[in-house]
C-alpha positions in Angstrom: 0.0 0.0 0.0 1.3 3.5 -0.9 2.2 5.5 2.3 3.3 8.7 0.6 2.8 10.7 -2.5 5.8 11.7 -4.7 5.7 15.0 -6.5 7.8 17.0 -8.9 7.9 20.5 -10.1 6.9 21.0 -13.7 10.5 21.6 -14.7 11.6 18.4 -13.0 8.7 16.4 -14.5 9.6 17.5 -18.0 13.3 17.0 -17.5 14.9 15.1 -20.3 15.4 11.4 -19.5 13.4 11.5 -16.2 10.5 9.6 -17.7 11.6 7.8 -20.9 8.7 7.0 -23.3 7.5 3.4 -23.1 9.4 1.1 -25.4 7.3 -0.4 -28.1 6.8 -4.1 -28.6 4.5 -3.7 -31.6 4.9 -0.2 -33.0 1.7 1.9 -32.6 -0.2 -1.0 -30.8 1.5 -2.4 -27.7 4.3 -1.1 -25.4 6.1 -2.4 -22.4 4.0 -1.7 -19.2 0.7 -1.7 -21.1 -2.4 -3.9 -20.8 -4.4 -4.2 -24.0 -7.7 -6.0 -24.7 -8.1 -7.9 -28.0 -11.9 -8.1 -28.3 -14.3 -9.3 -30.9 -17.4 -11.4 -31.2 -17.2 -15.2 -31.0 -15.6 -17.3 -33.8 -14.0 -14.3 -35.5 -10.4 -15.4 -35.2 -9.2 -13.6 -32.0 -7.0 -16.5 -31.0 -5.5 -16.8 -34.5 -4.7 -13.1 -34.5 -3.2 -13.4 -31.0 -1.0 -16.3 -32.2 0.1 -14.3 -35.2 1.1 -11.5 -32.8 3.2 -13.9 -30.8 4.8 -15.3 -33.9 5.6 -11.8 -35.2 7.2 -10.6 -32.0 9.0 -13.9 -31.5 10.5 -13.7 -34.9 10.9 -9.9 -35.0 8.6 -9.7 -38.1 6.1 -7.0 -38.9 2.7 -7.8 -37.4 0.1 -8.2 -40.1 2.9 -7.2 -42.5 2.4 -3.6 -41.3 3.4 -2.9 -37.7 7.2 -3.2 -36.9 7.9 -5.3 -33.8 10.8 -5.5 -31.3 11.9 -9.0 -30.6 11.2 -10.0 -27.0 10.4 -13.3 -25.3 6.6 -14.1 -25.5 4.5 -16.1 -23.1 1.2 -17.4 -24.5 -1.2 -18.9 -21.9 -4.1 -20.3 -23.9 -6.8 -22.5 -22.4 -9.5 -22.7 -25.1 -8.2 -25.6 -27.3 -6.0 -28.6 -26.6 -2.2 -28.4 -26.7 -2.3 -30.8 -29.7 -4.6 -28.5 -31.7 -2.6 -25.4 -30.7 0.7 -27.1 -31.6 -0.8 -27.9 -35.0 -1.9 -24.3 -35.5 1.6 -23.0 -34.7 3.2 -25.6 -37.0 1.1 -24.3 -39.9 2.1 -20.7 -39.1 5.7 -21.7 -39.0 5.5 -23.3 -42.5 4.8 -19.7 -43.8 8.4 -18.8 -42.6 10.5 -20.9 -44.9 14.1 -21.3 -43.7 13.4 -19.9 -40.3 14.5 -22.0 -37.4 11.9 -22.6 -34.7 12.0 -19.6 -32.4 13.1 -20.1 -28.8 11.6 -16.8 -27.8 8.0 -18.0 -27.9 6.8 -20.0 -24.8 3.5 -21.8 -24.6 2.0 -22.4 -21.1 -0.6 -25.0 -20.2 -2.6 -25.5 -17.1 -5.3 -23.4 -15.4 -4.2 -20.1 -14.0 -6.6 -18.5 -11.6 -5.9 -14.7 -11.5 -8.7 -14.2 -8.9 -6.7 -16.3 -6.4 -3.8 -15.0 -4.3 -1.3 -17.4 -5.8 -2.3 -16.9 -9.5 -0.7 -13.5 -10.2 2.4 -14.6 -8.2 2.8 -17.7 -10.3 2.5 -15.6 -13.5 4.9 -13.0 -12.2 7.5 -15.7 -11.4 7.1 -17.3 -14.8 7.6 -13.9 -16.4 10.8 -13.3 -14.4 12.2 -16.8 -14.9 11.8 -16.7 -18.7 12.6 -13.0 -19.1 9.2 -12.4 -20.8 8.5 -9.1 -22.5 5.0 -9.9 -23.9 2.2 -12.0 -22.3 -0.9 -13.2 -24.1 -3.8 -14.5 -22.0 -6.3 -16.3 -24.2 -9.2 -16.2 -23.3 -9.5 -14.1 -20.1 -12.8 -15.6 -18.9 -11.2 -19.0 -18.3 -8.7 -17.5 -15.8 -11.2 -16.4 -13.1 -14.5 -17.2 -11.6 -15.7 -13.6 -11.1 -19.0 -12.3 -12.5 -17.9 -10.4 -15.6 -21.1 -8.3 -15.5 -20.3 -6.8 -12.1 -17.7 -4.0 -11.9 -17.1 -4.8 -8.2 -15.9 -8.2 -9.2 -14.0 -7.3 -12.4 -12.4 -3.9 -11.6 -10.3 -5.3 -8.7 -9.2 -8.2 -10.9 -8.1 -5.9 -13.7 -6.3 -3.7 -11.2 -4.3 -6.7 -10.0 -3.4 -7.5 -13.6 -2.5 -3.9 -14.4 -0.2 -3.7 -11.3 1.5 -7.0 -12.4 2.1 -5.5 -15.9 3.6 -2.4 -14.3 5.8 -4.3 -11.9 7.1 -6.7 -14.6 7.1 -4.1 -17.4 5.6 -6.6 -19.9 3.1 -5.8 -22.6 0.0 -7.9 -21.9 -2.8 -8.8 -24.3 -6.1 -10.0 -22.9 -8.2 -11.9 -25.4 -11.8 -11.2 -24.5 -15.2 -11.7 -26.1 -17.6 -8.9 -27.1 -21.2 -9.0 -26.0 -23.9 -10.3 -28.3 -26.0 -7.9 -30.2 -28.8 -8.5 -27.8 -26.5 -7.2 -25.0 -26.1 -3.9 -26.8 -23.1 -5.0 -28.9 -23.3 -2.8 -32.0 -25.2 0.1 -30.4 -22.4 1.0 -28.0 -19.1 2.6 -28.3 -16.3 0.1 -29.3 -14.7 0.2 -25.8 -18.1 -0.7 -24.2 -18.8 -3.6 -26.6 -16.7 -6.0 -24.4 -18.8 -8.6 -22.7 -19.5 -7.8 -19.1 -18.7 -4.9 -16.8 -17.7 -1.5 -18.3 -14.5 -1.9 -16.3 -13.2 -3.6 -19.4 -13.7 -0.4 -21.4 -11.6 1.5 -18.9 -8.6 -0.6 -19.9 
């Protein structure tokens, strides 16, 4: 818990080099110390897009042939399909990189991580440190907690824990999350509020 407030004069605050700009992982999209939500409706390729992001960063290739990347170690925690199916998906993606050796920068994690339990964030933080991870992809978010996604009092503290972990570890973190159905106000709301559940997601 914070016990004091640090302040600077305007001159100190703007002093060259005092607060360096965040380093990009994917130019224009994702930086170190940032939490980003990748959100779309069901069955629209969110996980494939996230896997492509991991491959681009792991191989230091432009993401979507457009956004330059900085090569860092990537951790993908995916819990929606089997390891066999995910391995097959990555093998097919690797075939599109003729002559490239298999990257040792991309790490795939299995097992159920519960971010709403005390040990969950600590386990993830340790893995980030042990593997010197710069980018984390959590796919999909709803499998990593048992909170009510429609209640801000449940989700806001969980997202705060995750944002604090991102700041402490200085990773860029991508949350794969579903948008609400049309009947839930999907296409009638601002894009940030189309995420399924609490408006706390839009605040990210």
